[in-house]
C-alpha positions as CSV (number, residue, x, y, z in Angstrom):
1,M,-15.3,-11.5,-0.8
2,T,-16.3,-13.2,-4.0
3,V,-18.3,-11.4,-6.6
4,P,-19.7,-13.0,-9.8
5,A,-18.4,-11.1,-12.7
6,P,-21.0,-9.7,-15.1
7,P,-21.4,-11.3,-18.6
8,H,-19.3,-9.7,-21.3
9,E,-21.0,-6.7,-22.9
10,T,-19.9,-3.6,-24.8
11,T,-18.7,-1.0,-22.4
12,P,-20.2,2.5,-23.0
13,S,-17.8,5.1,-24.2
14,A,-17.5,8.7,-23.2
15,D,-17.3,9.6,-26.9
16,A,-21.0,8.7,-27.3
17,L,-22.0,11.6,-25.1
18,T,-22.7,15.0,-26.5
19,A,-20.5,17.9,-25.5
20,R,-23.2,19.2,-23.1
21,Q,-23.6,15.7,-21.5
22,Q,-19.9,15.5,-21.0
23,Q,-19.9,18.9,-19.3
24,I,-22.7,17.8,-17.0
25,L,-20.9,14.5,-16.3
26,L,-17.8,16.4,-15.2
27,L,-19.9,18.5,-12.8
28,L,-21.6,15.4,-11.4
29,Q,-18.1,14.1,-10.7
30,K,-17.5,17.2,-8.6
31,G,-20.6,16.5,-6.6
32,K,-22.7,19.3,-8.1
33,G,-26.5,19.2,-7.8
34,N,-29.0,20.0,-10.6
35,K,-29.4,23.6,-9.4
36,E,-25.6,24.2,-9.2
37,I,-25.1,22.7,-12.7
38,A,-27.9,24.9,-14.1
39,S,-26.3,28.0,-12.6
40,E,-22.8,27.1,-13.7
41,L,-23.9,26.3,-17.3
42,G,-26.5,29.1,-17.6
43,I,-29.4,26.7,-18.5
44,H,-32.7,25.8,-16.9
45,V,-32.9,23.1,-14.2
46,G,-35.4,21.2,-16.3
47,T,-32.9,21.1,-19.1
48,V,-30.3,19.7,-16.8
49,K,-32.7,16.9,-15.7
50,Q,-33.3,16.0,-19.3
51,H,-29.6,15.8,-20.0
52,V,-29.0,13.7,-16.9
53,V,-31.7,11.2,-17.9
54,A,-30.3,10.9,-21.4
55,L,-26.8,10.5,-19.9
56,F,-27.9,7.7,-17.6
57,K,-29.4,5.8,-20.6
58,K,-26.2,6.1,-22.7
59,L,-24.0,5.0,-19.8
60,N,-26.5,2.2,-18.9
61,V,-26.6,3.3,-15.2
62,R,-29.5,4.0,-12.8
63,N,-28.2,6.8,-10.6
64,R,-25.5,9.5,-10.2
65,T,-23.1,7.4,-8.1
66,M,-23.0,4.6,-10.6
67,A,-22.5,7.2,-13.4
68,V,-19.6,8.8,-11.6
69,A,-18.1,5.4,-10.7
70,L,-18.1,4.4,-14.3
71,S,-17.2,7.8,-15.8
72,S,-14.2,8.3,-13.6
73,S,-12.5,5.7,-15.7
74,L,-14.3,6.4,-19.0
75,A,-13.7,10.1,-19.2
76,D,-10.0,9.7,-18.5
77,P,-8.9,6.1,-17.9
78,A,-5.4,7.3,-17.0
79,A,-6.8,9.2,-14.1
80,S,-7.8,6.0,-12.5
81,L,-4.2,4.8,-12.6
82,P,-1.0,6.0,-11.0
83,V,0.9,8.8,-12.7
84,T,3.7,6.4,-13.6
85,G,1.4,4.1,-15.7
86,P,2.0,3.3,-19.3
87,A,0.9,6.0,-21.8
88,D,-1.5,3.8,-23.8
89,L,-3.8,2.9,-20.9
90,S,-6.5,5.0,-22.4
91,A,-6.8,2.4,-25.2
92,H,-7.9,-0.3,-22.8
93,T,-11.6,-0.8,-22.1
94,T,-12.8,0.2,-18.7
95,A,-14.3,-2.6,-16.6
96,A,-17.1,-2.0,-14.1
97,V,-18.8,-4.2,-11.6
98,Q,-22.1,-2.6,-10.7
99,A,-24.9,-3.7,-8.5
100,T,-27.7,-1.8,-6.7
101,M,-27.9,1.8,-6.0
102,P,-25.4,2.8,-3.2
103,A,-27.0,3.7,0.1
104,A,-27.2,7.3,1.2
105,S,-24.6,6.6,3.8
106,S,-22.0,5.4,1.3
107,L,-19.2,7.5,-0.1
108,L,-17.6,7.4,-3.5
109,E,-13.8,7.2,-3.2
110,K,-10.8,6.4,-5.3
111,R,-8.9,3.5,-3.8
112,P,-5.3,2.4,-4.3
113,C,-5.4,-1.1,-5.5
114,V,-3.5,-4.0,-7.1
115,I,-5.3,-6.3,-9.6
116,L,-4.2,-9.8,-10.5
117,S,-5.8,-11.6,-13.5
118,L,-5.3,-15.3,-14.1
119,S,-6.5,-17.7,-16.8
120,I,-5.9,-21.3,-17.8
121,G,-5.4,-21.4,-21.6
122,P,-7.0,-18.8,-23.8
123,R,-9.6,-16.6,-22.1
124,D,-12.1,-17.0,-24.9
125,E,-13.9,-20.3,-24.2
126,Q,-14.6,-20.8,-27.9
127,A,-10.9,-20.6,-28.9
128,P,-9.2,-23.9,-29.6
129,L,-7.1,-25.3,-26.7
130,P,-3.4,-25.6,-27.1
131,D,-1.8,-29.0,-27.5
132,G,-1.4,-30.7,-24.1
133,L,-4.4,-29.0,-22.4
134,S,-7.6,-31.1,-22.4
135,I,-11.1,-29.7,-21.7
136,D,-11.3,-31.9,-18.6
137,A,-7.9,-30.6,-17.3
138,R,-9.0,-27.0,-18.0
139,Q,-12.3,-27.5,-16.1
140,Q,-10.6,-29.1,-13.1
141,G,-7.9,-26.4,-13.1
142,A,-10.6,-23.7,-13.2
143,R,-12.2,-25.1,-10.1
144,R,-8.9,-25.2,-8.2
145,L,-8.1,-21.7,-9.5
146,H,-11.3,-20.2,-8.1
147,A,-11.1,-22.1,-4.9
148,T,-7.5,-21.0,-4.2
149,L,-8.2,-17.4,-5.1
150,A,-11.3,-17.4,-2.9
151,A,-9.1,-18.5,0.1
152,Q,-6.6,-15.7,-0.7
153,A,-9.4,-13.2,-0.9
154,Y,-10.6,-14.2,2.5
155,D,-7.1,-14.1,4.0
156,H,-6.3,-10.6,2.6
157,D,-9.6,-8.8,2.5
158,A,-9.5,-8.9,-1.3
159,I,-12.4,-9.1,-3.8
160,L,-12.6,-12.0,-6.2
161,L,-14.3,-11.6,-9.5
162,A,-15.1,-15.2,-10.4
163,R,-15.7,-15.4,-14.1
164,R,-17.3,-18.2,-16.0
165,G,-14.8,-20.5,-17.6
166,S,-11.1,-20.6,-16.5
167,A,-10.4,-17.0,-15.7
168,A,-10.6,-14.7,-12.6
169,E,-9.5,-11.4,-11.2
170,I,-8.7,-10.6,-7.6
171,I,-8.4,-7.0,-6.5
172,F,-6.4,-6.0,-3.3
173,G,-6.8,-2.7,-1.5
174,V,-10.5,-1.8,-2.0
175,Q,-11.9,-3.4,1.1
176,R,-8.8,-2.3,3.1
177,T,-5.6,-1.0,1.8
178,G,-2.4,-2.6,3.0
179,E,1.2,-1.7,2.6
180,H,1.9,-5.1,1.1
181,D,-1.0,-5.6,-1.2
182,L,1.4,-6.1,-4.1
183,L,3.3,-8.8,-2.3
184,H,0.0,-10.4,-1.3
185,A,-1.1,-10.5,-5.0
186,L,2.2,-12.1,-6.0
187,R,1.8,-14.7,-3.2
188,S,-1.7,-15.4,-4.4
189,A,-0.4,-16.1,-7.9
190,Q,2.2,-18.3,-6.3
191,A,-0.5,-20.2,-4.3
192,V,-2.4,-20.9,-7.4
193,V,0.7,-22.2,-9.2
194,S,1.6,-24.4,-6.2
195,D,-1.9,-25.8,-5.9
196,L,-2.3,-26.6,-9.6
197,A,1.1,-28.2,-9.8
198,Q,0.0,-30.6,-7.1
199,T,-3.6,-31.2,-8.2
200,V,-3.9,-30.6,-12.0
201,P,-0.3,-30.4,-13.4
202,A,-1.7,-30.4,-17.0
203,A,-3.4,-27.1,-16.2
204,A,-0.5,-25.5,-14.3
205,A,1.7,-25.4,-17.5
206,F,-0.9,-23.3,-19.3
207,L,-1.6,-20.7,-16.6
208,H,-1.3,-17.0,-17.7
209,A,-1.1,-14.1,-15.2
210,G,-1.3,-10.3,-15.5
211,L,-0.6,-7.7,-12.7
212,T,-1.3,-4.0,-12.6
213,A,-1.5,-1.3,-9.9
214,G,-3.6,1.8,-9.8
215,L,-6.8,3.3,-8.6
216,A,-10.4,1.9,-8.5
217,V,-13.5,3.9,-7.9
218,A,-15.7,2.3,-5.2
219,S,-18.6,3.0,-2.9
220,M,-17.3,2.9,0.6
221,R,-18.8,2.9,4.1
222,P,-18.0,6.0,6.2
223,Q,-15.9,3.9,8.7
224,G,-14.2,2.1,5.8
225,G,-14.9,-1.1,3.9
226,W,-16.5,-1.6,0.5
227,T,-20.3,-1.5,0.5
228,G,-20.5,-4.1,-2.2
229,E,-22.5,-1.8,-4.4
230,A,-20.2,-0.2,-7.0
231,I,-16.6,-0.6,-8.2
232,A,-14.9,0.4,-11.4
233,S,-11.3,0.5,-12.7
234,A,-9.5,0.6,-16.0
235,G,-7.1,-1.8,-14.2
236,F,-9.4,-4.8,-14.8
237,S,-9.0,-4.5,-18.5
238,T,-5.3,-3.8,-18.2
239,A,-4.7,-6.9,-16.0
240,R,-6.7,-9.1,-18.4
241,T,-4.7,-7.8,-21.4
242,L,-1.4,-8.4,-19.6
243,S,-2.5,-11.9,-18.7
244,D,-3.6,-12.6,-22.3
245,Q,-0.2,-11.4,-23.6
246,A,1.9,-13.3,-21.1
247,P,3.4,-16.6,-22.3
248,A,2.0,-19.8,-20.8
249,G,3.5,-20.3,-17.3
250,H,4.5,-16.6,-16.9
251,L,3.3,-13.5,-15.1
252,Q,3.5,-10.1,-17.0
253,F,3.2,-6.8,-15.1
254,D,3.1,-3.3,-16.3
255,E,5.1,-0.1,-15.5
256,S,2.6,0.8,-12.8
257,A,3.2,-2.4,-10.9
258,R,6.9,-2.2,-11.5
259,T,7.1,1.4,-10.1
260,L,5.2,0.3,-7.0
261,M,7.5,-2.7,-6.6
262,Q,10.5,-0.5,-6.7
263,S,8.9,2.0,-4.2
264,V,8.2,-0.7,-1.6
265,G,11.4,-2.7,-2.3
266,I,9.9,-5.9,-3.8
267,G,12.3,-7.7,-6.1
268,L,14.5,-10.7,-6.7
269,S,17.9,-11.1,-5.0
270,G,19.2,-7.5,-4.2
271,G,15.8,-6.0,-5.1
272,L,16.3,-6.4,-8.8
273,L,13.4,-6.9,-11.3
274,P,13.5,-8.4,-14.8
275,V,13.9,-5.8,-17.6
276,Q,11.1,-7.2,-19.7
277,N,8.4,-7.1,-16.9
278,I,7.9,-10.9,-17.2
279,L,8.5,-13.6,-14.6
280,P,8.1,-17.3,-14.8
281,L,5.3,-18.2,-12.4
282,D,7.4,-21.0,-10.8
283,E,10.0,-18.3,-9.7
284,L,7.6,-16.0,-7.9
285,H,8.8,-17.5,-4.5
286,H,12.1,-15.7,-5.2
287,L,10.4,-12.3,-4.8
288,H,10.7,-10.7,-1.4
289,A,10.4,-7.3,0.3
290,H,13.9,-5.8,0.3
291,D,15.3,-2.5,1.6
292,R,14.2,0.7,-0.1
293,Q,17.6,1.7,-1.4
294,P,18.6,5.2,-0.4
295,D,19.8,7.7,-2.9
296,G,21.9,9.7,-0.5
297,P,23.5,9.8,3.0
298,L,21.6,9.4,6.2
299,R,20.6,12.9,7.4
300,G,19.3,14.3,10.7
301,R,20.1,11.2,12.8
302,S,23.6,12.0,14.1
303,L,22.4,11.8,17.7
304,E,20.9,8.4,17.2
305,L,24.1,7.1,15.5
306,S,26.1,8.5,18.4
307,T,23.9,6.6,20.9
308,L,24.5,3.3,19.0
309,Y,28.3,3.9,18.9
310,T,28.2,4.5,22.7
311,L,26.3,1.3,23.3
312,L,28.7,-0.6,21.1
313,E,31.7,0.6,23.0
314,R,30.1,-0.4,26.3
315,A,29.2,-3.8,24.9
316,Q,32.8,-4.4,23.9
317,R,34.0,-3.4,27.3
318,F,31.4,-4.8,29.7
319,G,29.2,-7.4,27.9
320,G,25.9,-7.5,26.0
321,A,24.0,-4.3,25.2
322,L,20.6,-3.7,23.6
323,A,19.2,-0.9,21.5
324,L,15.4,-0.6,20.9
325,V,14.8,1.6,17.8
326,S,11.2,2.6,17.1
327,G,9.4,5.1,14.8
328,E,6.3,5.3,12.6
329,A,6.5,4.1,9.0
330,G,8.8,6.3,6.9
331,M,10.9,7.7,9.7
332,G,14.1,6.0,8.5
333,K,14.6,3.1,10.9
334,S,16.0,0.8,8.2
335,H,18.2,3.6,6.8
336,L,19.6,4.2,10.3
337,C,20.3,0.5,10.8
338,R,21.9,0.2,7.4
339,A,24.1,3.2,7.9
340,F,25.3,2.0,11.3
341,S,25.9,-1.5,9.9
342,E,28.0,-0.1,7.0
343,R,30.2,2.1,9.3
344,C,30.8,-0.8,11.7
345,R,31.9,-3.0,8.8
346,K,34.3,-0.3,7.6
347,D,35.8,-0.4,11.1
348,G,36.4,-4.1,10.6
349,L,33.6,-5.4,12.8
350,Q,31.4,-8.3,12.0
351,V,27.7,-7.4,11.6
352,I,24.7,-9.6,10.9
353,R,21.6,-7.8,9.8
354,W,18.3,-9.6,9.6
355,R,15.2,-8.1,8.0
356,C,11.7,-9.6,8.8
357,Q,9.3,-10.2,5.9
358,P,5.5,-9.6,6.1
359,A,4.1,-12.7,7.8
360,D,2.0,-15.3,6.0
361,T,-1.5,-14.5,7.3
362,S,-3.3,-17.6,5.9
363,H,-5.9,-18.6,8.5
364,D,-5.4,-22.3,7.8
365,S,-1.7,-22.3,8.7
366,P,0.3,-21.7,11.9
367,P,2.1,-18.3,12.3
368,S,5.2,-18.3,10.2
369,A,7.7,-15.7,9.0
370,L,10.6,-15.3,6.6
371,L,13.7,-13.3,7.3
372,L,16.4,-12.1,4.9
373,C,20.1,-11.8,6.0
374,D,22.6,-9.5,4.4
375,D,25.2,-12.2,4.2
376,D,23.0,-14.9,2.7
377,P,20.4,-14.2,-0.1
378,R,18.3,-17.2,0.8
379,P,15.2,-16.7,2.9
380,H,15.4,-18.0,6.4
381,R,13.0,-19.1,9.1
382,L,12.8,-17.7,12.6
383,D,14.6,-20.8,13.9
384,D,17.7,-19.9,11.9
385,L,17.8,-16.5,13.7
386,L,17.2,-18.0,17.1
387,A,20.0,-20.5,16.5
388,A,22.3,-17.7,15.5
389,L,21.5,-15.8,18.7
390,K,22.5,-18.6,21.0
391,A,25.8,-18.2,22.8
392,P,28.5,-20.4,21.1
393,D,29.5,-23.7,22.8
394,T,33.2,-23.3,21.9
395,P,35.5,-20.2,21.9
396,A,36.6,-21.0,18.4
397,V,33.3,-19.7,17.0
398,V,33.5,-16.1,15.8
399,I,31.0,-13.9,17.7
400,P,29.6,-11.0,15.7
401,A,30.0,-7.5,17.2
402,V,26.5,-6.4,16.1
403,V,23.2,-8.2,15.4
404,I,20.5,-6.1,13.8
405,I,16.9,-7.4,13.6
406,D,14.9,-4.9,11.4
407,D,11.2,-4.6,10.6
408,L,10.3,-6.6,13.7
409,H,6.7,-5.4,13.5
410,W,6.1,-7.9,10.6
411,L,6.6,-10.9,12.9
412,P,3.3,-12.4,14.4
413,P,3.1,-11.7,18.2
414,S,3.7,-15.3,19.2
415,L,7.0,-15.3,17.2
416,Q,8.0,-11.9,18.6
417,T,7.7,-13.4,22.1
418,R,10.0,-16.2,21.2
419,L,12.5,-13.8,19.7
420,F,12.4,-11.5,22.8
421,E,13.0,-14.6,25.1
422,A,16.1,-15.5,22.9
423,V,17.4,-12.0,23.0
424,T,17.1,-11.8,26.8
425,L,18.9,-15.1,27.3
426,R,21.7,-14.1,24.8
427,L,22.3,-10.8,26.6
428,A,22.5,-12.6,30.0
429,A,25.0,-15.1,28.7
430,P,28.8,-14.3,29.2
431,A,30.5,-13.4,26.0
432,A,33.8,-11.9,25.0
433,P,33.8,-9.6,23.3
434,G,30.4,-8.2,24.1
435,L,27.5,-8.2,21.6
436,L,25.2,-5.3,20.6
437,I,21.7,-6.3,19.6
438,I,19.5,-3.8,17.8
439,L,15.8,-4.4,17.5
440,A,14.0,-2.0,15.1
441,Q,10.2,-1.8,14.7
442,R,7.4,0.8,14.4
443,R,6.1,0.7,17.9
444,L,7.2,-1.1,21.1
445,R,4.1,-1.9,23.1
446,P,4.3,-2.0,26.9
447,A,3.7,-5.7,27.0
448,Q,6.6,-6.3,24.6
449,R,8.8,-3.9,26.5
450,A,8.2,-5.9,29.7
451,Q,9.7,-9.0,28.1
452,L,13.1,-7.2,27.6
453,P,15.8,-5.9,30.0
454,A,15.0,-2.6,31.7
455,D,16.6,0.6,30.5
456,G,20.1,1.2,32.0
457,P,23.7,1.8,30.9
458,M,23.5,-1.3,28.6
459,V,20.0,-0.7,27.2
460,A,18.9,2.3,25.2
461,T,15.5,3.2,23.7
462,I,15.8,5.3,20.5
463,S,12.6,6.9,19.1
464,L,12.8,8.4,15.6
465,H,10.7,11.6,15.2
466,R,10.0,14.0,12.4
467,L,13.0,15.9,11.0
468,P,13.3,19.7,10.7
469,Q,12.2,21.2,7.4
470,D,15.7,22.3,6.5
471,T,17.0,18.7,6.9
472,I,14.1,17.4,4.8
473,A,15.0,19.9,2.1
474,H,18.6,18.7,2.0
475,L,17.4,15.1,1.9
476,T,15.2,16.0,-1.1
477,A,18.2,17.7,-2.8
478,D,20.1,14.4,-2.4
479,R,17.4,12.7,-4.5
480,L,16.9,15.5,-7.1
481,H,20.7,15.8,-7.6
482,S,20.6,18.9,-9.8
483,L,18.7,21.2,-7.4
484,P,20.0,22.8,-4.2
485,A,18.1,22.5,-1.0
486,S,17.1,26.1,-1.2
487,S,15.3,25.7,-4.6
488,P,11.5,26.1,-4.7
489,A,11.0,22.4,-5.6
490,C,13.0,21.1,-2.6
491,Q,11.3,23.6,-0.3
492,Q,7.9,22.7,-1.6
493,I,8.6,19.0,-1.0
494,A,9.9,19.7,2.4
495,R,6.7,21.5,3.4
496,Q,4.5,18.7,2.0
497,A,6.6,16.0,3.7
498,H,6.3,17.8,7.0
499,G,9.3,16.0,8.6
500,V,8.7,12.5,7.3
501,P,11.7,11.3,5.3
502,L,9.9,8.6,3.3
503,F,7.2,11.2,2.2
504,A,10.0,13.4,0.9
505,V,11.7,10.5,-0.9
506,E,8.5,9.5,-2.7
507,L,7.5,13.1,-3.6
508,A,11.0,13.6,-5.0
509,R,10.7,10.4,-7.0
510,Q,7.5,11.8,-8.6
511,S,8.7,15.5,-8.6
512,G,6.9,16.2,-11.8
513,H,3.6,15.5,-10.1
514,L,3.9,17.4,-6.8
515,P,0.9,18.6,-4.9
516,P,0.7,22.4,-5.5
517,A,1.4,24.7,-2.6
518,S,-2.2,25.7,-2.6
519,G,-5.4,24.8,-4.4
520,S,-6.6,21.4,-5.5
521,V,-4.3,18.4,-5.8
522,R,-3.5,17.1,-9.3
523,S,-2.0,13.7,-8.5
524,L,0.2,11.9,-6.0
525,P,2.5,8.9,-6.2
526,L,0.6,5.6,-5.8
527,S,3.2,4.5,-3.1
528,L,2.2,7.4,-0.9
529,L,-1.6,7.0,-1.6
530,S,-1.2,3.3,-0.5
531,L,0.8,4.1,2.6
532,V,-1.6,6.8,3.8
533,S,-4.7,4.9,2.9
534,A,-3.4,1.8,4.8
535,R,-2.8,4.0,7.9
536,L,-6.3,5.5,7.7
537,D,-8.0,2.2,7.0
538,H,-6.3,0.8,10.1
539,L,-7.5,3.6,12.3
540,G,-11.1,3.2,11.1
541,L,-11.9,7.0,11.3
542,N,-15.1,8.6,9.9
543,R,-14.2,9.3,6.3
544,R,-16.9,11.8,5.9
545,L,-15.4,13.8,8.8
546,L,-12.0,13.8,7.2
547,W,-13.3,14.7,3.8
548,A,-15.3,17.6,5.2
549,V,-12.2,19.0,7.0
550,A,-10.0,18.4,3.9
551,H,-12.4,20.2,1.5
552,H,-13.8,23.0,3.6
553,R,-11.8,26.2,3.3
554,S,-13.3,27.8,6.4
555,A,-13.2,26.8,10.0
556,L,-15.2,23.7,11.1
557,T,-16.3,22.8,14.6
558,A,-18.3,19.9,16.0
559,K,-21.4,22.0,16.0
560,N,-21.4,22.8,12.3
561,L,-20.2,19.3,11.4
562,T,-23.3,17.5,12.7
563,A,-25.3,18.4,9.6
564,I,-22.5,17.3,7.3
565,L,-22.0,14.0,9.0
566,H,-25.7,13.3,9.6
567,L,-24.9,12.5,13.2
568,S,-26.0,13.8,16.6
569,L,-23.7,16.2,18.4
570,P,-22.4,13.5,20.9
571,E,-21.7,11.2,17.9
572,T,-19.9,13.9,16.0
573,E,-17.8,14.8,19.1
574,S,-16.9,11.1,19.5
575,A,-15.8,10.9,15.9
576,I,-13.7,14.0,16.3
577,E,-12.1,12.8,19.5
578,R,-11.1,9.6,17.9
579,A,-9.5,11.4,14.9
580,I,-7.6,13.7,17.4
581,L,-6.4,10.8,19.6
582,S,-5.1,9.0,16.4
583,G,-3.0,12.0,15.6
584,V,-4.8,12.7,12.2
585,L,-6.6,15.9,13.3
586,A,-5.9,18.6,15.8
587,A,-8.3,21.1,17.5
588,G,-7.4,24.7,18.0
589,P,-8.2,26.7,21.1
590,D,-11.6,27.7,19.6
591,G,-12.4,24.0,18.6
592,T,-11.7,24.5,14.9
593,L,-10.2,21.4,13.2
594,A,-7.1,21.0,11.0
595,F,-4.9,18.1,9.8
596,N,-1.7,17.4,11.7
597,H,0.1,16.6,8.4
598,P,-0.5,18.5,5.1
599,L,0.0,15.3,3.1
600,L,-2.8,13.6,4.9
601,R,-5.1,16.4,3.8
602,A,-3.7,16.2,0.2
603,V,-4.3,12.5,0.0
604,I,-7.9,12.6,1.4
605,E,-8.7,15.5,-0.9
606,Y,-7.3,13.7,-3.9
607,L,-9.1,10.4,-3.2
608,A,-12.5,11.8,-2.4
609,L,-15.1,11.9,-5.2
610,D,-18.3,12.6,-3.3
611,K,-19.0,16.1,-2.3
612,P,-18.8,15.9,1.6
613,L,-20.7,19.1,2.3
614,S,-24.0,18.3,0.6
């Protein structure tokens, strides 16, 4: 979606509000009505209305939702950014894109997002151009810049703020949060560089880029998706400042983006990032999604490791064997594959491990995929893997004992089919010694399973499920180092993670910002907010339903939810059934609703700004 950016104007400041107006603004953020505000502050309702009108005038807004959207960044800009952001973010001006009053059915929500800002030459159109950049080249480059970013916004459900002149911002994650929004932002910058280098080389040399990650406040539809009515984030100003400070031909990112890169494994060879947070734009193609490096041993998967060893022994004695490893995001599939690979190598066996990268989803190009191989830092195409799977023509060729193909879910379906065909042919071919192939992905669909050999002595299906709380506590202690598994901090993380290893790892990484054992949530790592939001956006559940269950401290059933959701009883029951079937909610014997995972509730409660029970 492309949104014309508003003309530059002075952004209202929270400091311009009186102490009473700031109190009222804070209560508006909590969803309080005029009567509730009057009762809490001990003043008359009419006085509250007068303060609200004056507050709207000072903030230059027309309604409560717009005031809250703007003030969520104004009152405390750091609150709209991840807890790992730089300390001086409050010095940046908050940017807001505002339109008409949000509809009654819209919800105000904090959204995990990534913001990329690009400009050709100085952002100020009145500033003199640097030597080598003509006005004509800048104008031509600006057209190409906007056209390329518009295509990227279409491909990745992003929002493009097309500014006059030669600058633009593109925000990922508001329309629909994805696990690889940061990677998509980097690829978008790479696409602009590549296009300008081919069409307007004189402009490409003067491209500046800035990248940040954090939270935006946006009006959202109950089933997900931006309403197009209100969006605000301190990140817009941050990204522009980073872009302005970046040398020509470079991208500069802040600590918020760096922390998220490290959490999701994005980096150069080996997952490393430059110390100065600056990268040449023509080197962005070297950035890939690498492994999340573990801080401790593999825990709680001894049975799965034993199954893989048994298959390996059978493969070496009788021929080819196949292991199908599956599990939801964060269950430790890659850690299991890596641990097995390392132990096999210690035993003197040759292992080749391939890791699939998120596919290029551009609609104007055929399905493609990149893969990384442990033994070769260069990115590979699927054909390289298929060639490696073919049985050798001569006995002189060394046959690996184990081939691991991880993160298979990132391959487009058509490429998965080609891979499964190659795996089936390879396992049917005579080989000595035998070969063990391990395929790891989140979910093996029935249609995919039908393409592969049936279960038997030489084929095993390994499903990774949640780990016991005691195991999660020990896993947490591995990350916190100085604390034992029995410590309150490790036990609290274990309860919040509720059996999901990745949740425990990320909570331990941000152990100073843990969700409290009870009461309201203060803050959560952006990596977890993004992961959970991506899952919820994919499911398309009724957000008002989830918010009501998260915020209501007493039991809720379908009957008393109808008024909250503004739906009929059959519509409410349908929304509840979908949430239960997705595994997000569970219903007790009396029909009362609860979350299946405590962290889901914590994330939804943290991101919600509207009061769901009004």
